[in-house]
Structure formats: C-alpha cells, structure tokens
C-alpha positions as CSV (number, residue, x, y, z in Angstrom):
1,X,13.2,15.4,-21.2
2,X,15.9,14.1,-18.8
3,X,14.9,12.1,-15.7
4,X,14.8,14.4,-12.7
5,X,16.3,12.2,-10.1
6,X,17.2,14.8,-7.5
7,X,14.7,16.6,-5.3
8,X,12.4,18.9,-7.3
9,X,12.8,22.4,-5.8
10,X,9.2,23.1,-6.5
11,X,8.1,20.4,-4.0
12,X,8.7,21.9,-0.6
13,X,10.6,19.7,2.0
14,X,8.1,20.7,4.8
15,X,7.3,17.2,6.2
16,X,8.8,16.7,9.6
17,X,10.6,13.6,10.8
18,X,7.6,12.9,13.1
19,X,5.3,13.0,10.1
20,X,7.4,10.4,8.2
21,X,7.8,8.2,11.3
22,X,4.1,8.1,12.1
23,X,3.3,7.6,8.4
24,X,5.7,4.6,8.4
25,X,4.3,3.4,11.7
26,X,0.6,3.6,10.9
27,X,0.6,3.3,7.1
28,X,0.5,-0.5,7.2
29,X,-2.6,-0.5,9.5
30,X,-5.9,-0.7,7.5
31,X,-9.1,-2.5,7.0
32,X,-7.0,-5.4,5.6
33,X,-5.7,-6.0,9.1
34,X,-8.8,-5.2,11.1
35,X,-11.3,-7.2,8.9
36,X,-9.3,-9.1,6.3
37,X,-7.4,-11.1,8.9
38,X,-10.6,-13.1,9.6
39,X,-10.4,-14.7,6.1
40,X,-6.7,-15.6,6.7
41,X,-7.4,-17.2,10.0
42,X,-10.4,-19.1,8.6
43,X,-8.3,-20.4,5.7
44,X,-5.1,-21.3,7.6
45,X,-6.2,-22.0,11.2
46,X,-4.3,-21.0,14.4
47,X,-1.0,-21.0,12.4
48,X,-2.1,-17.9,10.6
49,X,0.3,-15.8,12.5
50,X,3.2,-17.7,10.8
51,X,1.7,-16.7,7.4
52,X,1.8,-13.1,8.5
53,X,5.4,-13.5,9.6
54,X,6.5,-15.1,6.2
55,X,4.7,-12.3,4.3
56,X,6.0,-9.6,6.6
57,X,9.6,-10.9,6.0
58,X,9.1,-10.6,2.2
59,X,7.6,-7.1,2.4
60,X,10.3,-6.0,4.8
61,X,13.1,-7.2,2.6
62,X,11.5,-5.5,-0.4
63,X,11.5,-2.3,1.6
64,X,15.1,-2.8,2.5
65,X,16.0,-3.0,-1.2
66,X,14.0,0.1,-1.8
67,X,15.7,1.8,1.1
68,X,19.2,1.0,-0.3
69,X,18.3,2.7,-3.6
70,X,16.6,5.6,-1.9
71,X,19.5,6.3,0.4
72,X,22.0,6.0,-2.4
73,X,20.0,8.2,-4.8
74,X,17.1,10.2,-3.2
75,X,14.4,10.8,-5.8
76,X,11.0,12.3,-5.7
77,X,9.6,9.4,-7.8
78,X,11.2,6.7,-5.6
79,X,10.9,3.3,-7.3
80,X,9.5,4.8,-10.5
81,X,12.8,6.6,-11.0
82,X,14.8,3.5,-10.1
83,X,12.9,1.4,-12.6
84,X,13.7,4.0,-15.2
85,X,17.4,4.2,-14.2
86,X,17.7,0.4,-14.3
87,X,15.7,-0.6,-17.4
88,X,14.9,2.6,-19.3
89,X,11.9,4.8,-20.0
90,X,9.4,2.0,-20.7
91,X,10.0,0.4,-17.3
92,X,9.6,3.8,-15.5
93,X,6.4,4.5,-17.5
94,X,4.8,1.2,-16.8
95,X,5.7,1.2,-13.1
96,X,4.5,4.7,-12.6
97,X,1.2,4.3,-14.4
98,X,0.5,0.9,-12.8
99,X,1.1,2.2,-9.3
100,X,-1.0,5.3,-10.0
101,X,-3.8,3.1,-11.4
102,X,-3.7,1.0,-8.2
103,X,-4.0,4.0,-5.9
104,X,-6.7,5.9,-7.7
105,X,-8.9,2.8,-7.7
106,X,-8.1,2.2,-4.0
107,X,-9.1,5.9,-3.3
108,X,-12.5,5.3,-5.0
109,X,-13.0,2.0,-3.2
110,X,-12.1,3.3,0.2
111,X,-14.5,6.3,-0.3
112,X,-17.3,3.7,-1.0
113,X,-16.3,1.7,2.1
114,X,-16.3,4.9,4.2
115,X,-19.7,5.7,2.8
116,X,-21.0,2.3,3.8
117,X,-19.7,2.7,7.3
118,X,-21.3,6.1,7.8
119,X,-24.5,5.0,6.0
120,X,-25.0,2.3,8.8
121,X,-25.2,5.2,11.3
122,X,-27.1,7.6,8.9
123,X,-29.2,5.4,6.7
124,X,-31.1,8.3,5.3
125,X,-28.1,9.5,3.3
126,X,-27.1,7.4,0.2
127,X,-23.7,5.7,0.3
128,X,-22.6,7.5,-2.9
129,X,-23.4,10.9,-1.5
130,X,-21.4,10.2,1.7
131,X,-18.5,8.8,-0.5
132,X,-18.4,11.9,-2.6
133,X,-18.4,14.0,0.5
134,X,-15.4,12.1,1.9
135,X,-13.6,12.5,-1.4
136,X,-14.2,16.2,-1.4
137,X,-12.9,16.6,2.1
138,X,-9.7,14.7,1.4
139,X,-9.2,16.6,-1.8
140,X,-9.4,19.9,-0.1
141,X,-7.0,18.7,2.6
142,X,-4.4,17.7,0.0
143,X,-4.9,20.9,-1.9
144,X,-4.1,23.1,1.2
145,X,-0.5,22.2,1.6
146,X,2.0,19.3,2.0
147,X,2.1,20.1,5.7
148,X,-1.7,19.7,6.0
149,X,-1.4,16.2,4.5
150,X,1.4,15.3,6.9
151,X,-0.5,16.6,10.0
152,X,-3.7,14.7,9.0
153,X,-1.8,11.5,8.4
154,X,0.1,12.0,11.7
155,X,-3.1,12.0,13.7
156,X,-4.9,9.3,11.6
157,X,-1.9,7.0,12.1
158,X,-1.7,7.9,15.8
159,X,-5.3,6.9,16.4
160,X,-4.7,3.6,14.6
161,X,-1.5,2.8,16.5
162,X,-3.2,3.7,19.8
163,X,-6.1,1.4,19.0
164,X,-3.7,-1.5,18.2
165,X,-1.7,-0.9,21.3
166,X,-4.8,-0.9,23.6
167,X,-6.0,-4.1,21.9
168,X,-2.6,-5.8,22.4
169,X,-2.5,-4.8,26.1
170,X,-6.1,-5.9,26.8
171,X,-5.9,-9.2,24.9
172,X,-2.4,-9.8,26.2
173,X,-3.6,-9.6,29.8
174,X,-6.5,-11.9,28.9
175,X,-4.2,-14.4,27.1
176,X,-2.0,-14.6,30.2
177,X,-5.1,-15.4,32.3
178,X,-4.8,-12.2,34.3
179,X,-8.2,-11.0,33.2
180,X,-11.2,-12.0,35.5
181,X,-12.9,-15.1,34.0
182,X,-10.3,-15.6,31.3
183,X,-10.4,-19.0,29.5
184,X,-7.6,-18.3,27.1
185,X,-5.2,-21.1,26.5
186,X,-2.3,-22.2,24.4
187,X,-4.3,-25.3,23.8
188,X,-6.5,-23.2,21.4
189,X,-3.5,-23.5,19.0
190,X,-4.0,-27.3,18.7
191,X,-7.3,-28.5,20.2
192,X,-9.7,-27.5,17.4
193,X,-8.5,-29.4,14.4
194,X,-4.8,-28.9,14.9
195,X,-2.3,-26.1,14.4
196,X,-2.7,-26.2,10.6
197,X,-6.0,-27.9,10.0
198,X,-5.9,-27.3,6.2
199,X,-2.3,-28.5,5.8
200,X,1.1,-26.9,5.6
201,X,0.4,-25.5,2.1
202,X,-2.2,-23.2,3.6
203,X,0.7,-21.3,5.2
204,X,1.9,-20.3,1.8
205,X,-1.4,-19.9,-0.1
206,X,-2.4,-17.5,2.6
207,X,0.6,-15.3,1.6
208,X,-1.3,-14.2,-1.5
209,X,-4.1,-12.8,0.7
210,X,-2.0,-11.4,3.5
211,X,0.4,-9.5,1.2
212,X,-2.6,-7.4,0.0
213,X,-3.2,-6.1,3.5
214,X,0.4,-4.9,3.8
215,X,0.3,-2.4,1.0
216,X,1.1,1.2,2.0
217,X,4.5,0.6,3.7
218,X,6.2,2.0,0.6
219,X,4.3,5.3,0.8
220,X,6.7,6.6,3.5
221,X,9.6,6.4,1.0
222,X,7.7,8.7,-1.4
223,X,6.7,11.1,1.3
224,X,10.3,11.2,2.6
225,X,11.3,13.1,-0.6
226,X,9.3,16.1,0.7
227,X,10.8,15.9,4.2
228,X,13.6,17.7,6.0
229,X,16.2,14.9,5.7
230,X,15.1,12.4,3.0
231,X,18.0,10.0,3.3
232,X,17.8,9.7,7.1
233,X,14.0,9.5,7.2
234,X,14.0,6.7,4.5
235,X,16.5,4.7,6.5
236,X,14.5,5.2,9.7
237,X,11.2,4.2,8.0
238,X,12.7,1.1,6.4
239,X,14.5,-0.1,9.5
240,X,11.2,-0.2,11.5
241,X,9.2,-2.1,8.9
242,X,9.9,-5.5,10.4
243,X,9.1,-4.4,13.9
244,X,5.8,-2.8,12.9
245,X,4.8,-6.0,11.1
246,X,5.8,-8.3,13.9
247,X,3.8,-6.2,16.5
248,X,0.8,-5.2,14.5
249,X,0.2,-8.3,12.4
250,X,2.0,-11.3,13.9
251,X,1.5,-10.6,17.6
252,X,-2.1,-9.4,17.2
253,X,-3.0,-12.6,15.2
254,X,-1.2,-14.8,17.7
255,X,-3.1,-13.3,20.7
256,X,-6.4,-13.6,18.8
257,X,-6.1,-17.4,18.3
258,X,-4.9,-17.9,21.8
259,X,-7.7,-15.9,23.4
260,X,-10.4,-18.0,21.7
261,X,-10.8,-21.0,19.4
262,X,-10.0,-20.1,15.9
263,X,-13.3,-21.7,14.8
264,X,-15.2,-19.0,16.6
265,X,-13.9,-16.4,14.1
266,X,-16.3,-15.7,11.3
267,X,-14.9,-14.7,7.8
268,X,-15.9,-11.1,7.0
269,X,-16.4,-10.1,10.7
270,X,-13.4,-8.4,12.3
271,X,-11.6,-10.9,14.6
272,X,-10.6,-7.9,16.7
273,X,-14.3,-7.2,17.4
274,X,-14.9,-10.9,18.0
275,X,-12.1,-11.2,20.4
276,X,-13.1,-8.1,22.4
277,X,-16.7,-9.3,22.5
278,X,-15.4,-12.7,23.7
279,X,-13.5,-11.0,26.5
280,X,-16.7,-9.0,27.4
281,X,-15.7,-5.5,26.4
282,X,-19.0,-3.5,25.9
283,X,-19.4,-1.5,22.8
284,X,-16.4,-3.2,21.1
285,X,-18.0,-3.3,17.7
286,X,-18.8,0.5,17.7
287,X,-15.4,1.4,19.0
288,X,-13.6,-0.6,16.3
289,X,-15.9,0.6,13.6
290,X,-14.8,4.1,14.4
291,X,-11.1,3.0,14.2
292,X,-11.8,1.3,10.8
293,X,-13.4,4.6,9.5
294,X,-10.2,6.4,10.6
295,X,-8.2,3.8,8.7
296,X,-10.3,4.4,5.6
297,X,-9.8,8.2,5.8
298,X,-6.1,7.6,6.3
299,X,-5.9,5.5,3.1
300,X,-7.9,8.1,1.2
301,X,-5.5,10.8,2.4
302,X,-2.4,8.8,1.6
303,X,-3.8,7.6,-1.7
304,X,-4.5,11.1,-3.1
305,X,-1.1,12.2,-2.0
306,X,0.7,9.2,-3.6
307,X,-1.2,9.3,-6.8
308,X,-0.8,13.1,-7.3
309,X,3.0,12.8,-6.7
310,X,3.3,9.9,-9.2
311,X,1.4,12.0,-11.8
312,X,3.8,14.9,-11.1
313,X,6.8,12.6,-11.7
314,X,5.4,11.2,-14.9
315,X,4.6,14.7,-16.2
316,X,8.1,15.9,-15.4
317,X,9.5,13.0,-17.4
318,X,7.2,13.8,-20.4
319,X,5.1,10.6,-19.8
320,X,1.9,12.4,-18.8
321,X,0.4,15.7,-20.0
322,X,2.9,18.4,-19.2
323,X,0.3,20.7,-17.7
324,X,0.0,18.3,-14.8
325,X,3.5,19.1,-13.6
326,X,2.6,22.6,-12.5
327,X,3.1,23.2,-8.7
328,X,1.4,25.8,-6.5
329,X,3.3,28.3,-4.4
330,X,2.9,26.0,-1.4
331,X,4.6,23.1,-3.2
332,X,1.4,21.2,-4.0
333,X,1.0,19.6,-7.5
334,X,-2.6,20.9,-7.6
335,X,-3.4,19.6,-11.1
336,X,-2.1,16.2,-10.2
337,X,-4.3,16.1,-7.1
338,X,-7.4,17.2,-9.1
339,X,-6.7,14.7,-11.9
340,X,-6.4,11.8,-9.4
341,X,-9.6,12.8,-7.6
342,X,-11.5,13.0,-10.8
343,X,-10.8,9.3,-11.3
344,X,-11.8,8.7,-7.7
345,X,-15.1,10.5,-8.2
346,X,-15.7,8.4,-11.3
347,X,-15.1,5.2,-9.3
348,X,-17.7,6.3,-6.7
349,X,-20.3,6.9,-9.5
350,X,-19.4,3.6,-11.2
351,X,-19.8,1.8,-7.8
352,X,-23.3,3.3,-7.5
353,X,-24.3,2.5,-11.1
354,X,-22.5,-0.8,-11.9
355,X,-21.3,-2.2,-8.6
356,X,-21.0,-5.9,-9.7
357,X,-19.6,-5.4,-13.2
358,X,-17.4,-2.3,-14.0
359,X,-16.5,-1.5,-10.4
360,X,-15.7,-5.1,-9.6
361,X,-13.5,-5.3,-12.7
362,X,-11.6,-2.2,-11.5
363,X,-11.1,-3.6,-8.0
364,X,-9.9,-7.0,-9.3
365,X,-7.6,-5.6,-12.0
366,X,-5.9,-3.2,-9.5
367,X,-5.5,-5.7,-6.7
368,X,-2.5,-7.5,-8.0
369,X,-0.7,-4.5,-9.5
370,X,1.5,-3.7,-6.6
371,X,3.0,-7.2,-6.7
372,X,4.4,-6.3,-10.1
373,X,5.6,-3.0,-8.6
374,X,7.4,-5.0,-5.8
375,X,8.9,-7.3,-8.4
376,X,10.2,-4.2,-10.3
377,X,11.7,-2.9,-7.0
378,X,13.6,-6.2,-6.6
379,X,14.8,-6.3,-10.2
380,X,15.9,-2.6,-10.1
381,X,18.0,-3.2,-6.9
382,X,19.7,-6.2,-8.5
383,X,20.5,-4.1,-11.6
384,X,21.6,-0.9,-9.9
385,X,23.6,-2.3,-7.0
386,X,26.9,-2.3,-9.0
387,X,26.2,1.3,-10.1
388,X,25.9,2.5,-6.4
389,X,29.0,0.6,-5.4
390,X,31.1,2.1,-8.3
391,X,29.8,5.6,-7.5
392,X,30.6,5.1,-3.8
393,X,27.0,6.1,-2.9
394,X,26.0,2.9,-1.2
395,X,25.1,4.1,2.3
396,X,22.4,1.6,3.3
397,X,23.2,-1.9,1.9
398,X,20.7,-4.7,1.4
399,X,21.7,-7.8,3.3
400,X,23.0,-10.9,1.6
401,X,23.3,-9.4,-1.8
402,X,22.7,-10.9,-4.4
403,X,21.3,-14.2,-2.9
404,X,18.7,-12.7,-0.6
405,X,17.4,-10.3,-3.2
406,X,17.2,-13.2,-5.7
407,X,15.3,-15.3,-3.1
408,X,12.8,-12.4,-2.5
409,X,12.3,-12.0,-6.2
410,X,11.7,-15.7,-6.6
411,X,9.2,-15.6,-3.8
412,X,7.2,-12.8,-5.5
413,X,7.2,-14.7,-8.8
414,X,6.0,-17.8,-6.9
415,X,3.1,-15.8,-5.3
416,X,2.1,-14.5,-8.8
417,X,2.3,-18.1,-10.2
418,X,0.2,-19.5,-7.4
419,X,-2.5,-17.0,-8.3
420,X,-2.8,-18.6,-11.7
421,X,-3.6,-22.0,-10.1
422,X,-6.0,-20.6,-7.4
423,X,-9.6,-20.4,-8.8
424,X,-10.4,-17.6,-6.3
425,X,-7.6,-15.4,-7.5
426,X,-7.4,-16.2,-11.2
427,X,-9.9,-13.5,-12.2
428,X,-7.9,-10.9,-10.3
429,X,-4.6,-11.9,-12.0
430,X,-6.2,-12.1,-15.5
431,X,-7.8,-8.7,-15.1
432,X,-4.6,-7.2,-13.8
433,X,-2.7,-8.5,-16.9
434,X,-5.4,-6.8,-19.0
435,X,-4.7,-3.5,-17.2
436,X,-0.9,-4.0,-17.8
437,X,-1.5,-4.7,-21.4
438,X,-3.6,-1.5,-21.8
439,X,-0.9,0.6,-20.1
440,X,1.8,-1.0,-22.4
441,X,-0.3,-0.2,-25.4
442,X,-0.7,3.4,-24.2
443,X,3.1,3.7,-24.1
444,X,3.5,2.5,-27.6
445,X,0.8,4.9,-28.8
446,X,2.5,7.7,-26.9
447,X,5.9,7.0,-28.5
448,X,4.4,6.7,-32.0
449,X,2.5,10.0,-31.5
450,X,5.6,11.8,-30.3
451,X,7.7,10.4,-33.2
452,X,5.0,11.6,-35.7
453,X,4.9,15.1,-34.2
454,X,8.7,15.4,-34.3
455,X,8.7,14.1,-37.9
456,X,6.2,16.7,-38.9
457,X,8.2,19.4,-37.3
458,X,11.3,18.2,-39.1
459,X,13.2,17.5,-35.8
460,X,15.3,14.5,-35.1
461,X,13.9,12.1,-32.6
462,X,15.6,12.4,-29.2
463,X,17.1,9.4,-27.5
464,X,15.2,8.4,-24.4
465,X,17.2,9.3,-21.3
466,X,17.7,6.6,-18.7
467,X,19.9,8.5,-16.3
C-alpha cells in the first residue's frame, strides 16, 4: 500500500490554533521537571541550569529539523512518514512501532503514578483501582472527538503553565531580595562546594537524565496534522520550543539554586516544593501535588492521542492490522485508541502483580527509545533536504545545514554512547536494544508472512513504496 503522506481526509482538521499553541507550550511540562530536576541538581550542583540549556538546545534543534520536513511535506504520521520517505519501509516501521511502544508504556506508568498520588489522599482505594479509573476516563475522553482531546489538553496545559508562571514570579521576587526575610544570594551558586562541585563532566552526563524530562515537545507536530492550518501551526510550535525551554527549565532551575543552597535539595523531592517551603509559602506541597496530578493526566491524554494516531498511520501503510485504520464519523481512530488503551490497562495490572520485574523492564526498555526516534529525525532531515530543495517545497529551513544537523546528530550518538559507560543507565540501554531487536524481528516475520501469502495466492510480490 502506498505511503499516505498527505492529510488523511478521514481525520478531521478540527483542532484550533489555540489548541496547538497551548499543547506546544505546556507539552514539555511534566513530572520530569517538577520532581526529576531534584536529581539533576543533586548530581550537577548549582550549574544544573547550564545542563538544561545544553539539552534544551539539542531538543530545539531536533524540533527545528522536524519542522523543516513538516512544513515542506505535511504528513499525518510526521517523523514516521519522513523516516519511511528517507530510508524506506523498514525505517518507517521501526520508528513508528518504537514510538508507539514508548507512549503506551508511558501511559501505563503515568496511570500508576496518578494512582499513587490519589491513593495518598484516599488510602482506602488501591492504587491499581485508581489507575484503571484514570485510564478509563482518558479513554472515554479520546473516544469522544478530536476536539475533546484538544480542549482537555488546552486546559491541562493552561494549569501547568499558570503554575510555572506563578512560581517564577514568587521565586523571582524572593531571589531579588524583594520578599520579606529573603536570604537569597548569587553566592549560593559558588559557596557550597563550588559552581560545579562534581566537575565539568557532570554538565554533560546530566544531559542523559535531562533529555528524558523534555519528551513531549514533538507531540505538537503530530497534532498539527489535525488542525486548521498544519504548516503554519507546526512552524509556530517549533519556533517557540527554545523560548519554552529557556523559561520553564533554565530560568526555573536558576532561580531555585539562587533562592537556597543546592545542598538543601533532596533527590526525589520536588525542588519546587522545597523552594516554596523555604520561602515560607503555606500548603506548597499540596498545591504542587495537585499540579503534578494535572501533569500526569495531561501526559495520559496526550499519550493515548499520540499512540492511537501512530497505530492509524501504521495500519494505513499495511504495517499494523488493517482493521485498526477504521475511523469514526467524528474523525477518531477508535480502534487505535482502544488497542493502545488495552496495553495501558495491561501495564497497570503488571505494575500491581510484578512491580519490580516485568513492569520495571518495560519502563527501562522504553525510556531510551525516543533518543533513537530523535536520531532518526536528524538522519531523515539530512537525507531529505536535497529533495525538498529540488521540489521547491523548502519553506522553513533548518539553520546551518548540513553542519549544525550533523553536530546535533553526533550529540545524540554521544548521549547514547555515554549511557553504555554509565552503570546507572546501562540497564536501560540494554533493555531498550532488546525491545528494538524484538520490533526488528517482528518486521522480518511480517515480510516473510506477507510474501508467503502472496506466493500461495499466485501473485507477484509488490515493491515496497518509499514515496
């Protein structure tokens, strides 16, 4: 079946520009920022904000490359279609199924995290029951319509952005010593073991951890395919990536380490909570826990949307069961949503039965997947750039081609290589490679099975389309 690179008329372009803008704005804000930043600060020291800046630059440039391809050739499958255009059907198959695998595991994981948060308030209800309830709620929301997904994500993202803005204003006033009793000082950057107490290399080893917290920025490019003006909305979303990262990650981390000694931050406890408690804001922990729950629901919502659309793309390209491609009258790939949620429900059950074995393997194996997806985005842009120029369709060029794209590609390879030498990340890398091997094996089995069927039917084997 030929690759469907243009907009699928069965998917309704009902998402508004405000939906895409807010999805792009708030999509990057999650528990990785609110809680995971504590581990980054503990491992790097006050200079952690530079690690966020370096990582943010890499992510922003990857998004710029994706934006170039999406503006030149809008496609409902985004980077999956570009991988197929650049390197053929196997690349599209691998990229699509890897990214789908990443998101369905994340959906299950976030449901469990949400269950744990609510269980702390309602200890009488088991975590797995709450998690299944959250999954069911988000499933129904995604089945209603594309517009319902957009509206929910609009408000989820709005709450997250508002929380970050309030935090930046309050801590900014405190850091400028305009808050009563403030003891914030730029001296906190150097007085407690130095600016980089663990050495300069900690700036770069921290990139491996930080880049995980920035996943989600690429979802806006997938959602834009179901918007009023895909090309314009993609360019707008990509153009604001750097600003969002500078404000939400770099500035927030900088203010945290200025407001208090970095040694006062405990790994595993939100530095946002620690900072507000240090300032003396009552009820800071409860307020931020509510925001983190909203972030969890946002990821659940976006994860189900993304995984269902990827399944739809794969099914349309004959790389997933064809029955999944069916779309409802409201433009929702209902079977794709249900298939993705079934895996999510399975993850919740596995988390309840085997939390430290099977579930941990799923989390570790999926955690590194999107780095390979980012790598494929870079390689696809390098391969397809000449094609866009020859066709005259280059509307949104990547800067410094080809040297800057090559530098970003090398940086991602370096991050993956560094994981092989970090004992704390080796397990995640190895288990991810096992997942990749399993998906590669499934592609070979699929091609052999299809060839055998065609042979039995006496039909010539079609040439895989890459256009």
